[in-house]
C-alpha positions in Angstrom: 74.2 21.7 -22.6 73.2 21.7 -26.3 71.8 18.6 -27.8 74.2 16.8 -30.1 73.4 16.5 -33.8 71.0 13.7 -34.5 72.2 10.8 -36.8 68.6 10.4 -37.8 67.2 12.0 -41.0 64.4 14.5 -40.8 61.0 13.0 -41.1 60.3 14.2 -44.6 63.7 13.0 -45.8 63.0 9.6 -44.2 59.5 9.5 -45.8 61.1 10.1 -49.2 63.7 7.4 -48.6 61.0 4.9 -47.8 58.9 5.8 -50.8 61.9 5.1 -53.1 61.8 1.4 -52.2 59.4 -0.6 -54.5 58.4 -2.7 -51.5 55.6 -4.8 -52.9 54.3 -7.5 -50.6 56.8 -10.3 -50.1 59.5 -8.0 -51.5 60.2 -5.9 -48.4 63.8 -7.1 -47.7 65.6 -4.0 -49.1 63.4 -1.5 -47.3 63.6 -3.6 -44.1 67.4 -3.5 -44.4 67.3 0.3 -44.7 65.0 0.7 -41.7 67.1 -1.6 -39.6 70.3 0.2 -40.4 68.7 3.6 -39.8 67.4 2.7 -36.4 70.7 1.0 -35.3 72.3 4.4 -35.8 70.2 5.9 -33.1 71.8 5.7 -29.6 69.6 4.2 -26.9 67.4 2.0 -29.1 67.4 -1.8 -29.1 66.7 -3.0 -32.6 65.4 -6.4 -33.7 64.2 -8.2 -36.8 62.0 -11.2 -37.7 62.0 -12.0 -41.4 61.4 -8.6 -43.0 59.7 -7.2 -39.9 61.8 -4.6 -38.0 61.3 -3.2 -34.6 63.1 -0.7 -32.4 62.5 -0.4 -28.6 63.1 2.4 -26.1 63.0 1.6 -22.4 63.0 -1.7 -20.5 59.7 -2.0 -18.7 56.9 -4.5 -19.3 54.2 -1.9 -20.0 54.6 -1.9 -23.8 53.1 0.7 -26.1 53.4 -0.4 -29.7 53.4 2.0 -32.6 53.1 -0.1 -35.8 52.6 0.3 -39.5 53.6 -1.7 -42.6 56.4 -1.6 -45.2 54.6 -3.2 -48.1 52.7 -1.4 -50.9 50.3 -2.5 -53.6 51.7 -2.6 -57.2 51.6 0.7 -59.1 49.0 1.3 -61.8 49.6 2.6 -65.3 48.3 6.1 -64.8 50.5 7.6 -62.0 51.1 11.3 -62.7 54.7 10.9 -61.6 57.1 8.0 -61.4 55.5 5.9 -58.6 58.7 5.1 -56.7 60.3 8.6 -57.1 58.8 10.8 -54.3 57.7 14.0 -56.1 56.9 17.2 -54.2 54.1 19.2 -55.9 53.1 22.2 -53.9 52.8 21.0 -50.3 52.2 17.3 -51.2 54.4 14.3 -51.8 53.3 11.9 -54.5 54.3 8.2 -54.9 53.1 4.7 -54.3 53.0 4.1 -50.6 53.3 7.9 -49.9 50.1 7.8 -47.8 49.6 4.0 -47.3 51.4 3.7 -45.1 55.0 5.1 -45.4 53.8 8.4 -44.1 52.8 6.7 -40.8 56.0 4.6 -40.7 58.3 7.5 -41.2 56.5 9.6 -38.6 56.6 6.8 -36.1 60.3 6.2 -36.6 61.0 9.9 -36.4 59.0 10.2 -33.2 60.9 7.4 -31.6 64.3 8.7 -32.6 63.4 12.2 -31.4 62.3 10.9 -28.0 65.5 8.8 -27.7 67.7 11.8 -28.7 66.0 14.0 -26.1 66.9 11.6 -23.4 63.3 10.6 -22.7 62.5 7.2 -21.4 59.1 5.7 -20.6 58.9 5.3 -16.8 58.3 1.6 -16.0 57.5 0.9 -19.7 58.7 0.4 -23.2 57.9 2.2 -26.4 58.3 0.0 -29.5 57.9 0.9 -33.2 57.4 -2.0 -35.5 57.2 -1.8 -39.3 56.0 -5.1 -40.7 55.6 -7.0 -44.0 52.7 -8.3 -46.0 49.8 -6.2 -44.6 48.4 -5.7 -48.1 48.1 -9.3 -49.1 45.0 -10.1 -47.1 45.9 -13.8 -46.5 48.7 -16.2 -45.9 51.7 -14.6 -44.2 51.3 -11.4 -42.2 54.2 -9.7 -40.5 52.2 -8.4 -37.5 50.6 -11.8 -37.0 54.1 -13.4 -37.0 55.4 -10.9 -34.5 52.5 -11.5 -32.1 53.3 -15.2 -32.3 57.1 -15.1 -32.2 58.3 -11.8 -30.8 55.9 -10.4 -28.3 56.0 -12.5 -25.1 59.5 -13.7 -26.1 62.1 -11.1 -27.3 59.7 -8.3 -26.2 57.0 -8.2 -23.5 53.4 -8.6 -24.5 51.7 -5.6 -26.0 49.8 -3.5 -23.5 48.3 -1.0 -26.0 48.9 0.0 -29.6 48.8 2.8 -32.2 48.1 1.5 -35.7 49.5 3.7 -38.4 47.1 4.1 -41.3 45.8 7.2 -43.1 43.1 8.8 -41.0 43.9 12.5 -41.6 45.3 12.3 -38.0 41.8 11.7 -36.6 41.4 8.9 -34.0 39.8 5.8 -35.2 38.4 3.7 -32.3 36.6 1.0 -34.3 37.0 -0.7 -37.6 34.9 -3.2 -39.4 35.9 -6.8 -39.9 35.4 -9.1 -42.9 33.4 -12.3 -42.9 33.4 -14.2 -46.3 30.6 -16.7 -46.7 30.1 -19.2 -49.5 26.5 -20.0 -50.4 25.5 -23.0 -52.5 22.0 -23.3 -54.1 21.1 -26.9 -54.9 18.8 -28.0 -57.7 18.2 -30.9 -60.0 19.8 -31.3 -63.5 17.7 -31.8 -66.6 17.8 -31.1 -70.3 17.0 -27.5 -71.0 14.4 -28.5 -73.5 12.5 -30.3 -70.6 13.3 -27.7 -67.9 10.2 -28.6 -66.0 11.8 -32.0 -65.1 14.6 -30.3 -63.3 15.1 -27.7 -60.5 17.1 -24.7 -61.6 19.8 -23.9 -59.0 20.4 -20.5 -60.6 16.8 -19.6 -60.0 17.1 -20.7 -56.4 20.2 -18.6 -56.0 18.5 -15.6 -57.6 15.7 -15.8 -55.0 18.3 -15.7 -52.3 20.2 -12.8 -53.9 16.9 -10.8 -54.0 16.2 -11.9 -50.4 19.4 -10.4 -49.2 17.9 -6.9 -49.6 15.4 -7.9 -46.8 18.1 -9.1 -44.4 17.8 -6.9 -41.4 20.5 -6.3 -38.7 19.0 -5.0 -35.5 22.2 -4.1 -33.5 24.1 -1.0 -34.6 27.6 -0.2 -33.4 27.9 3.4 -32.2 30.8 4.2 -34.5 30.3 1.7 -37.4 26.6 1.4 -37.7 25.1 -1.8 -39.1 26.9 -4.7 -40.7 26.5 -5.1 -44.5 26.2 -8.3 -46.7 27.0 -7.9 -50.3 27.0 -10.6 -53.1 30.3 -10.3 -55.0 30.7 -13.4 -57.1 28.1 -15.8 -58.7 29.0 -19.1 -60.4 26.5 -21.5 -61.9 25.9 -23.7 -64.9 28.1 -26.1 -66.9 26.5 -26.2 -70.3 24.2 -24.0 -72.4 21.6 -26.7 -72.7 21.5 -28.2 -69.2 19.5 -27.1 -66.2 22.1 -26.5 -63.5 21.9 -28.4 -60.3 24.3 -26.1 -58.4 24.9 -22.4 -58.2 27.4 -20.8 -55.8 27.7 -17.2 -54.7 30.0 -15.4 -52.4 28.9 -12.9 -49.7 31.2 -10.2 -48.4 29.9 -9.4 -44.9 31.4 -6.3 -43.3 31.1 -7.0 -39.6 31.0 -4.9 -36.5 31.7 -5.6 -32.8 27.9 -5.7 -32.2 27.9 -9.3 -33.6 30.2 -12.2 -33.5 31.0 -13.8 -36.8 29.2 -17.0 -35.7 26.1 -14.9 -35.1 26.3 -13.2 -38.5 26.7 -16.6 -40.2 23.7 -18.0 -38.5 21.6 -14.9 -39.3 22.5 -15.1 -43.0 22.0 -18.9 -43.2 18.6 -18.6 -41.6 17.5 -16.0 -44.2 18.5 -18.0 -47.3 17.4 -21.2 -49.0 21.0 -21.9 -50.0 23.5 -23.8 -47.9 25.9 -21.4 -46.2 29.5 -22.1 -45.2 32.2 -19.9 -43.8 35.0 -19.3 -46.3 37.0 -16.9 -44.1 36.3 -15.4 -40.6 39.8 -14.4 -39.4 39.4 -10.7 -40.1 37.5 -9.8 -37.0 36.1 -6.3 -36.2 37.9 -4.2 -33.6 36.9 -1.5 -31.1 38.5 0.4 -28.2 36.6 2.1 -25.4 36.9 5.9 -25.5 37.8 5.8 -21.9 40.8 3.6 -22.3 44.3 4.8 -21.4 45.6 4.8 -25.0 42.5 6.6 -26.3 43.0 9.2 -23.6 46.6 9.7 -24.6 45.6 10.2 -28.2 42.9 12.6 -27.2 45.4 14.6 -25.1 48.0 14.7 -27.8 45.6 15.8 -30.5 44.1 18.4 -28.2 47.5 19.8 -27.4 48.2 20.1 -31.1 44.9 21.9 -31.7 43.7 19.0 -34.0 40.3 17.3 -34.3 40.1 14.7 -31.6 36.5 13.4 -32.3 36.7 9.6 -32.7 35.2 7.8 -35.7 34.8 4.3 -37.1 36.5 3.0 -40.2 35.2 0.5 -42.9 38.7 -0.5 -43.9 40.7 -3.3 -42.3 44.3 -3.1 -41.1 46.8 -4.9 -38.9 44.6 -3.8 -36.0 43.0 -7.2 -36.7 46.0 -8.9 -35.2 45.9 -6.6 -32.1 42.2 -6.9 -31.5 42.7 -8.2 -28.0 44.5 -5.1 -26.8 43.3 -1.4 -26.6 44.4 0.3 -29.8 43.8 3.4 -31.9 44.2 3.6 -35.6 45.6 7.0 -36.6 48.0 8.4 -39.2 48.6 11.1 -41.7 46.9 11.3 -45.1 43.5 10.5 -46.6 42.4 6.9 -46.7 40.5 7.5 -50.0 43.9 8.0 -51.7 45.2 4.6 -50.8 45.9 2.3 -53.8 45.1 5.1 -56.3 47.3 6.5 -59.0 46.9 9.9 -57.4 48.3 8.7 -54.1 49.9 11.6 -52.1 50.1 13.0 -48.7 50.5 16.6 -47.4 54.1 17.1 -46.2 52.9 19.2 -43.3 50.7 16.4 -42.1 53.6 13.9 -42.1 55.6 16.4 -39.9 52.6 16.9 -37.6 52.2 13.1 -37.3 55.7 12.7 -35.9 54.9 15.3 -33.2 51.5 13.7 -32.4 53.0 10.2 -32.1 55.7 11.5 -29.7 53.1 13.4 -27.7 50.9 10.2 -27.5 53.9 8.3 -26.0 54.6 11.1 -23.4 50.9 11.2 -22.4 50.5 7.4 -22.3 53.5 7.0 -19.9 
């Protein structure tokens, strides 16, 4: 019996529709409405929403494989070659803000789910869920995936068993990503008139010694995919007047962490290497890693192998919503080049978006 026509748009049409929404962080309501209405038109799916986070579910078991990506984008810059929220096809590529980060992944995940539902496929003993969430790009405050882990999974839906995080990786499997530890260091001195500087203790000079000392900070434990952590000074603030020896100088350290160290270990290591007082400013963005032998990693490997694509795992220096799924096995994988994210030249190859939909569907079939 022939399969009935699908009410769902082809993946490239869906991708274009998503790019047309100027869905900056905290402004995702319209695109969330569109995604919700589009998924509700697909027979066999259960659709839900929390704030501007939308999910669609296929199957009714407790073994839940989550495919997730985000709806929000960063603001456009002044030098886009084409209107940033008008998807523009040039050759084989689609240009636009969010075209690669991460509406390509979102469109492919939705298309994969709709195709599996339309084919009559159901995950035996499990559940396949696609969630597109808000506020991934903000880096603090509200995060849609964090809210869903708290208020949806374990309530309206079962707990997550494994996940696929949709971010641009050129459809290569990322099995580890660095975390971010932000430390605030304060060098203390003693104030004096600059004309009698010898009576004071210059905190800027103390901070300068520490900044130079950072070059000698050695990390001994390397992660097999991510290498060594890094510690970089990014902001320095010191002094209150041009003729006063400062008694305080503060500087910020951006520490890119790996699973080889806990954030507490890294904080202690940095503090023991510096004269300055060291405090944690933010440690919520933890590093993530998934064993290559895990079930979800195996499903990704099988899907990529079946498509004749590169299945060699790698580690990523960039953070994503994987942070909020660090306690479950996960793989970060999606169409497009990460280097194009947030750039005026942001674009994705149309063929790769199409391939991503097929890979995501194959991952689900292999996983279950």
